[in-house]
TITI-209679 format. One record per residue (C-alpha): residue number from 1; x, y, z; residue in one letter. Coordinates in Angstrom, 2 decimals. Layout:
BEGIN
+-----+---------+---------+---------+---------+
: num :      c1 :      c2 :      c3 : residuo :
+-----+---------+---------+---------+---------+
: NUM :       X :       Y :       Z :       A :
...
+-----+---------+---------+---------+---------+
***
This chain:
BEGIN
+-----+---------+---------+---------+---------+
: num :      c1 :      c2 :      c3 : residuo :
+-----+---------+---------+---------+---------+
:   1 :  -17.49 :   30.87 :   -8.86 :       M :
:   2 :  -21.08 :   31.92 :   -8.91 :       D :
:   3 :  -22.71 :   34.44 :   -6.61 :       Q :
:   4 :  -23.98 :   31.87 :   -4.07 :       N :
:   5 :  -20.53 :   30.36 :   -3.57 :       Q :
:   6 :  -18.99 :   33.80 :   -3.10 :       I :
:   7 :  -21.61 :   34.72 :   -0.48 :       M :
:   8 :  -21.06 :   31.42 :    1.33 :       L :
:   9 :  -17.29 :   31.89 :    1.30 :       L :
:  10 :  -17.58 :   35.45 :    2.64 :       L :
:  11 :  -19.97 :   34.27 :    5.37 :       S :
:  12 :  -17.59 :   31.52 :    6.49 :       V :
:  13 :  -14.63 :   33.92 :    6.52 :       I :
:  14 :  -16.60 :   36.47 :    8.54 :       L :
:  15 :  -17.70 :   33.78 :   11.01 :       F :
:  16 :  -14.11 :   32.67 :   11.61 :       F :
:  17 :  -12.92 :   36.27 :   11.98 :       L :
:  18 :  -15.59 :   36.86 :   14.62 :       L :
:  19 :  -14.57 :   33.69 :   16.46 :       I :
:  20 :  -10.88 :   34.70 :   16.38 :       I :
:  21 :  -11.76 :   38.18 :   17.64 :       N :
:  22 :  -13.80 :   36.75 :   20.52 :       E :
:  23 :  -10.97 :   34.40 :   21.48 :       I :
:  24 :   -8.52 :   37.32 :   21.51 :       K :
:  25 :  -10.80 :   39.25 :   23.86 :       K :
:  26 :  -11.40 :   36.37 :   26.25 :       R :
:  27 :   -8.91 :   33.50 :   25.84 :       P :
:  28 :  -10.44 :   31.67 :   28.79 :       G :
:  29 :  -13.35 :   30.65 :   26.59 :       I :
:  30 :  -11.11 :   28.43 :   24.48 :       L :
:  31 :   -9.51 :   26.89 :   27.56 :       L :
:  32 :  -12.93 :   26.16 :   29.07 :       A :
:  33 :  -14.16 :   24.64 :   25.78 :       F :
:  34 :  -11.26 :   22.21 :   25.53 :       F :
:  35 :  -11.29 :   21.55 :   29.28 :       G :
:  36 :  -14.93 :   20.48 :   29.11 :       R :
:  37 :  -14.17 :   18.35 :   26.08 :       G :
:  38 :  -11.27 :   16.55 :   27.67 :       I :
:  39 :  -13.15 :   15.92 :   30.91 :       S :
:  40 :  -16.18 :   14.55 :   29.03 :       G :
:  41 :  -14.11 :   12.28 :   26.80 :       L :
:  42 :  -12.14 :   10.99 :   29.78 :       L :
:  43 :  -15.42 :   10.26 :   31.54 :       F :
:  44 :  -16.62 :    8.25 :   28.53 :       I :
:  45 :  -13.35 :    6.34 :   28.33 :       H :
:  46 :  -13.17 :    5.43 :   32.02 :       F :
:  47 :  -16.89 :    4.67 :   32.29 :       F :
:  48 :  -16.54 :    2.29 :   29.33 :       N :
:  49 :  -13.58 :    0.63 :   31.08 :       L :
:  50 :  -15.63 :    0.32 :   34.26 :       F :
:  51 :  -18.55 :   -1.24 :   32.39 :       C :
:  52 :  -16.23 :   -3.52 :   30.40 :       L :
:  53 :  -14.75 :   -4.92 :   33.61 :       S :
:  54 :  -18.29 :   -5.93 :   34.62 :       R :
:  55 :  -19.19 :   -7.33 :   31.15 :       D :
:  56 :  -21.66 :   -4.51 :   30.38 :       I :
:  57 :  -21.72 :   -3.29 :   26.78 :       V :
:  58 :  -22.39 :    0.45 :   26.51 :       T :
:  59 :  -21.97 :    1.07 :   22.73 :       H :
:  60 :  -20.84 :    4.67 :   23.35 :       V :
:  61 :  -17.44 :    5.33 :   21.84 :       S :
:  62 :  -15.18 :    8.35 :   21.57 :       V :
:  63 :  -15.95 :    9.86 :   18.17 :       N :
:  64 :  -16.80 :   13.22 :   16.62 :       G :
:  65 :  -20.35 :   13.38 :   17.93 :       A :
:  66 :  -19.43 :   12.54 :   21.51 :       T :
:  67 :  -16.49 :   14.94 :   21.31 :       A :
:  68 :  -18.86 :   17.71 :   20.19 :       L :
:  69 :  -21.32 :   16.92 :   23.02 :       F :
:  70 :  -18.46 :   16.86 :   25.51 :       S :
:  71 :  -16.83 :   20.08 :   24.29 :       C :
:  72 :  -20.08 :   22.01 :   24.42 :       C :
:  73 :  -21.55 :   20.51 :   27.58 :       L :
:  74 :  -18.73 :   18.72 :   29.43 :       G :
:  75 :  -19.56 :   15.64 :   31.49 :       V :
:  76 :  -23.33 :   16.28 :   31.14 :       P :
:  77 :  -22.77 :   16.05 :   27.38 :       G :
:  78 :  -21.19 :   12.64 :   27.88 :       A :
:  79 :  -24.15 :   11.61 :   30.00 :       L :
:  80 :  -26.39 :   12.89 :   27.20 :       L :
:  81 :  -24.63 :   10.53 :   24.79 :       A :
:  82 :  -25.34 :    7.61 :   27.13 :       Y :
:  83 :  -28.95 :    8.75 :   27.52 :       G :
:  84 :  -29.42 :    8.93 :   23.76 :       I :
:  85 :  -27.97 :    5.44 :   23.45 :       R :
:  86 :  -30.30 :    4.09 :   26.17 :       L :
:  87 :  -33.26 :    5.79 :   24.49 :       W :
:  88 :  -32.35 :    4.03 :   21.23 :       G :
:  89 :  -32.38 :    0.63 :   22.95 :       L :
:  90 :  -36.07 :    0.86 :   23.84 :       R :
+-----+---------+---------+---------+---------+
***
């Protein structure tokens, strides 16, 4: 391994150690993160079902990007995904 790879590896290890330490201090953060994610993804799923029953195509699916939006922002993140999709239709 060259010097750049070693520095990158050490940086990634340090980042994960800091994340683990923060979770140990306040475990509620992890619960809130996954709670927001689940609520956002459920909103996307049920909103797509609602639109499908009325023959409206939304083109927003449950994938990695929408999961990231939902985990970080919750239901507003899911609405952001729909807003980005509507902006792309212009």
